[in-house]
N, C-alpha and C positions, 0 to 999 in steps of 0.2 A: 504493498500497499505508499502510497505515496504521502511523504512529510506535509507536503500541502493540504492534500485531502482528509488527512487525519487532522491536521491542527482546523482548518474550515468549521469540522464536524464539530470538534472538540469548544470551539468556540460560540459554538451557536446551543451550546447546551449550557443555558445561564436563564435565568427568571428572565420569563415575559411577560406582557399584559396581558390579562383578563377577556376573555371572547367579546368580544364587540365594544372594549376599553372600558368594560365594569373592573373594576376592583374588588377582590377580597377579603376580611379580617384573615390576622394569622391563623384563626380558629380553623380557617376553611381556605387552605394556601393551596388544598391537595398536594399535600403532602403527609409522610406517615414514617414516624421512627422505625430504623431498623433491628429496633431491640426486641418486635413482638414474634423475630425469628428464631428465637430460643427453640433451643431444639429438640428441647425435653418440659413440656407446659402441660400441667397439673389441671385440668378441671377443675371447678368447683362444683359443689352438689348439686347447682341449681342449673348449669352448663350442660352439664351427664342429662340432668331429665329434657334441657330443650334438645339433647341428641337423639334424644329418644321419641320423643315428640314429633320431629323433624322428619325422621323415617319411619311413623308408623299411618301406615292407607288406611286402619278401622277408625280415624278420625274423619273420615271422610263419607259421603252419600253413600257412594258407589260400592265403601271398600276397597277400593284397588286405589286410592289414589295419596297421597302425602306431601307432601313440603320438597320432598327428595325425587319425586314425581317429573316434577314442573324444572327445579333448581340441580340437575343431575352431579353432584361431587365426581364423576369421571369424567364430567361435560364443563369442567370449572364454572359449579356451581349455576351454570344455565338451562338450556333446553335442551334435552338430548334428541330430537331431532328439527327436521328441517319444516316445521307447520308455519305459517307465518304467525296464527295465535294457536293454543293449544286447546284441547277437547276437555271439558270435566262435568260437570253436574250428576244427574243422579247414574245415568250411563252410559258415562263417558263419552258423550253422543253432543255435548254442548257446547258450539263456539264459545271462545273468547272475543274480545276485541282489541286489544293489546297484543305485541309480542313480550317473549317474558325475558325480563333482563336479569342479567349475572348477578348473583347475592357476591360475589366476589369484591373486597377492597370497599364495602360498604360502613366499616366500625366507625370512620371517623368522620362520616358526613353527617355537618351543621343541621339544624331543623331549619326552617325555608324563614329566608330572610329578604327584607333590600337592603342591599348595599349603600353606601353615602349617596353614589353616583346613582342610585336607583334600577340597580340589576337585580332581577332576581335573583336568588343563589341558592342551595343547599336543598333539602327535603328529598322525603324517597317517593318511591315509585315515579312513571316517567313524568306526573305535572307534580310532585311534591309535595299531596298533599298531608301524608305520612309525615309528624312530626320525627316519630324516634321509629329505628329497627321491629321494636315491640306493637310501637300502631301497625305498622307497616303489615309486620305477620299477621293481626287480625283478620282482616277483610277476605283473603285467600278461604277460611274456614266458612264463611258466609257468604260467598258471591255464588248464585245460582249457577256461574260458567265453572266456577272452580271445584271446590268441595262440597260445597252445596248443601250444609246442614242449616236445619231451619231455622236454629236460634241459637246463642249463647249458649241458652242449661244442655243444648241436644249434646254442644260438642263438649261442653264438662260431664255429660252422662257416661258420654263415651268414653271419657280417661278416666273415671270415675270405676272403670268397668277394665280399663288396662291393667297390664302387670303392674306397671309402675304405679300405680297409685298410690303405694303407702308411699311410695319416696317423696312424692306433694305433700302428702302429709307429715310427713319428717320434716320437710322443706317451711314447709307455708303454715303449721298447724294444724291439729287434727282437724278440726272445722271447717277447713279451708272449701267444702265443697257446699257447704249448707248456703253460701252464697253464689249462685253464680255469674254473677257478675265480677263478683271480686276473682272467684277463682279461673275465670277468661282471663282477665286482667293477667292474673299469677302463670297462665299457661305460656300467652305471647311474652314473657318479657322470659324466662327463661329460654323459649326460642332466642329469644336478643341476646341472653348471655349468650348460650353458644355457639352465635355468630359474633361474637364480639372477643370471646375468651381460644375458641379455637383456631390455631394455626390456619388449621387448612382453607378460613376464608380471606385471610392476607398473610401469604407464606414470603413475598416478598422472594423468591428463588429463582424469575428467568434469566436468562443470558444476560441481559440489560443490566441488573441489578447489580450482577457479577463485574458486567463492562464499568458501570459507575464505581464499586471497589476495587479497582485494579486488579483484577483477577480472572477476566476473561479480555479478549478481542473480539471489535468485530470485523466481519469481511470488509472486502471491498465495496463489493454491493451494500451492504449491512450500512455500512459507514456512509456511502451515498443517499443513503435513504434517510438517515438522519439528519442529516444536511437539510435533504427536502425537506423535509416533516418540521425542521424549526426554522425554515427561507423564510420571510413576511412575504417575499413576493411571487412563491414556490407553491406546496403544501398548505404552508401558514398553520397546520396540523395543531402546531405548541399554541397558539393564541388562544383557544382552548383546551387543550389536554398537555399542560406543560412535562417537558419532558427531565427537568432540569432538578438535582438536588436542592435545597433548599441550604439555606444561609448556614442553619443548627447542624446540618449534613443530611436531615429525614429524606427518603428517597421518595420521588415523585408517583404520585397516584394516575396520573395521565387523565384527571378532568380539575377543571378550576371550579368545579359544583352551580354551573351559570348556566343559561335557557340559550336558545337560537331556534330560530324557524329558519326551516333548509328547503323549505316546499317539495316534501318527499311525494313522490306520486303518490296516485290512489291506488288501495293496493284490493283488488275484485276477487280476490281470495279472501277475504273477509266478509262474512255475509252481510251485515250488517250496510256495507255500501251500495248493496243493490236499492237500497232507498238512497234517491238523489239528496233528498236533506237533512242526510245524516251526516255529519263532521267532528274529526274527531281532534281537538283544537285545544289540546293539551292545559296548560296553564288558564284559560279559560272557559274551562268545560267539557264534554260534559262530567266528567265526573268528577273536577273540582269544581266548587260552588260558588267559592268565598270570591274568585275573582272576576266575576264574568261580566260585570261593569267595565274590565280592563282591559277594552277591545284594540289596544295597542298590542296585548301580550297572547292576543289568538295562533293558534300557528306553533307556541315554543313548546321548548321539548327540554329534559332536561339533559347535560351534557354526559356522556356517560362516561367511565373509565375505558380506556383502550387495553389495557390489560387483558391478556389472553383473546383481542378479539381474533386473531386469526385462528382459534378456536372453534367463533361462533358461525351457525348453519345458517341464522335468520341476522337482517341488522334491521336497525331505525324501529321506530314505536311502534309502525303496522307491519314489518317485517317484509317492505318491499322487494327488498333485494335478497337473494341466496350464496352470494361468492363477494369476498371482498375485496376482491378486483373491480367487479361493479359496481361497488359502494366506489373506489376511489376515482373510477371513469365518470362516474356522476358526477361527483364533487366539482370534476376539473371541468365539464361538458357541458353540465344541465346550462349554461346561458350560451354557450357556442353551438352546440348543436341539442337544442329542446327537442328536436324529432324521434331523435333515439330515445327518450325517455316521457313520453306525454303523449295522448290521442290528437289526433289532427281536429281543430275545430272544423265549422264546415265554411269557412272562407280557404282551407287549409293549411294555414297555420298551427305551430302547436298550442296546446291548451293548457300553457307552463302553469305550477302551482294548483294540479286539479283536484287535490286534495284539502282546499279551502274554498270557502264561498269567495266568490270575486271581490267583492268587498273588502275582503280584508287580506287579497292577494298582494298587496303593499306591504305586508310586514314583515316578508320572505326576506335574509338577510341576502340582500344584490351588491354589499360596498365594500366587503371585506374580499380579500383573494381569498382560494379561487372563484370565487362568485362575480368577483366585476370584470365580467365578458362579456361581447356584445358576440351574436352571429357573426361569423367573419373571421376574427379573430382566433388566435391562435391558442388552443388551452392551455392551462398554466404548467401542467404536465405531459410530457411525451411516453406514448406507452413504455418506454424503454427506461422513464424516470418512475412512474407507476413500477414495475417489476422491484427497481432499487425500494421504492418504497414497502412495498409488497415484503419483501428479504428482511427491512427495518421492523416492520411491525411483526415479523415472527420471532424476531428478541423478546417480545413482551410477554409469549407463553410461559407461564409456573413452570417449573421442571417435571410437573407429575402430568402436563401438556406439551411436551416439545416436540 
């Protein structure tokens, strides 16, 4: 590898601005200390309970779906298949509305807030409406298209019959099952603690982590990809997915916890889209209801971590893409060649940003690279550069998914 190439890539691994110019506080800086990589961590009693709950399919209406079914440890705690959205319900035949996100590297996500400059930041789920991992864990138990329990009491009744029921009593008191609401909260809390304490959810074991620690070298293609990732005029990925260690040596999480509206194409594989009036607009609804008046936020979804992104089988909130190469091509050719991604309107032009109402399509990010292009202009990345970027993104896989 040339010394010039290595110097360029290393120089670009530095703290960069948040997506859209929005800043985040130190508590939401997109980094996490490496101390959690301890080789042997003893889980607490409550976290061990969470581990059992996480894999217990009997807690679903079907008796065949657990948290691990959609957040498969063997798939970096993401979906194990390439379905745009997963199936749930009593017969595992009810389709959902959004792609399943990975549960990896969520342990330091802050509760949702607006930064000083107004940038929406943090929170859990694609729209940030859950404040904590425990709150995020509650919804799948009750959602009709997921585990589909009729009520909190229904979930608690099933846990009460589980082999680990006595462990729940030991952890939270003999009367824990007397109050269904309180017991349901404790069940979700146990799931939260499992995700926080188990290093498998945040191992920091990728080749890139070893590279940052000076224990591995990246190939020429990976180094070129890193340079493109950080280059604000090329991939510009690091604007939303910081790639640098922080000043205190913390490893990057490859998300700044912000939100962006990317104009992802409508996905006809989601049954709900057969209704032309149905739109999933992220921060402003329909699942999130407290920001419906903020029409300027419609279409914005949370920026995910890119760790293990090369292991994913579906991408974006609606699972519109099934290969990472197509995702990168979309980023750089969305505006130069919109006909490749969107259906044609009656006048023969591409119906850009067709998964948003026409009146809200102005919310889509068209100002930052690589989206600041027009038809006829060259894309920000060539096919060869996309290949290099793919090589780099592969270095973000945890060792159990290399």
